[in-house]
C-alpha positions, 0 to 999 in steps of 0.5 A: 295871496294864498299859496295853499288855495293856489295849489288847490285851484291850480291842481283842479284846473290841471285835472279838469283839462287833463282828465277831460282830454282823456274822457273826450278821447275814450268815452262813447259818443264823444266827438273826440273819441279815438283821437289818440295818444298825441291828443291826450299828451297834448291836452295834458301839456296844456293842462299843466300850463293852465294849472301852473299859471292859475296857481301862480296867479293866486300866489302859489309856486305852481307845483300842482304836484306833491312831488314839488313840495316833497322835493323842496322839503327834501332840499331844505327850501320848504318846511315839512309842514308847508309841504304837507299842506300843499300836497293835501291841497293838491290831492283835494284839488285833483279830486274836485277837478275829477268831479267836474269832469264827471259832471261835464261828461255826465251822459257819456258814462252810461253810454260807455260799456267798458268799466276799464275805460271809465276808470282810465279817465280818472286814474292811470294804469299799466299797459303790462302789469308788473309792479316793479317795472311799473314803479321803475317807469314812474320813477324814471319819468318823474326823474326826467321831469324834476331833473329837466324842470330844475335845468329850466328853472336855473337857465330861466331864473327870474323869468317864470313866464318863459319857464312855465311854457317850457315846463308844459312842453317837457310834460308833453315830451315825457308823455310822448316818449315815456308815457306808454308804459303806465300812463305817466302819472308823474304826480301822486295827486293827479292819480290819487284824487281822481281815483278816490273820485271814481270810487265815490261817484255814482258812475253807472256801470263802473268797476273797481278803482284798482286800489291794488295798483294805486301805490305805484303812481304815488311811490314811483313819482316821489322816489324818482323826483327825490333822486332827480332833485339830488342829482340836479343839486349835485351837478347843476351850477348854482342859480 
């Protein structure tokens, strides 16, 4: 039972399936090309479920998102040292997951002419680039993730098998309702690890990795998740 390894593997699975569906929808000559936003959000929901279950099978909580250990440390249920370890493992897992997606779609990178499309497989980006508004969007979406996720955890306390699919459904709903503005990172590792992979991998015809925007999907989720955790702690009945 190794919780650090669990967070690493779970986040890798999350990104393999999550970035994988984006690649399938966006890359030239993919059989799933132009399947659309519903396919992307559904794929990410399944990715979350698969990642959480993989992490838990190894003995982790199944955060697969640095917001989870950050919130746990903020509320006093996890040490800062453990939170840092988990977050680092999640970023590393996301990087490895992105590398696997690159390998899986290897012939499609050269066939895809648009460098922006290639970056979109790995990292999020805003539909309208206004950093303050983009930050707010990420914060609101993650606030909902943590608030409703906390509600699910309290209602289904002791029944993780039921809570995990509901959490995946929540992520699907967030993607459908709130994801259109920034691509709903709601997870610093999910964006940072793959963005680093994009920067380092020999992807033909790729452009820059847009590091000027990279702080938004890191700061926004941590800000919104922290507020969501404080509100949940204040208003929900003890579990």
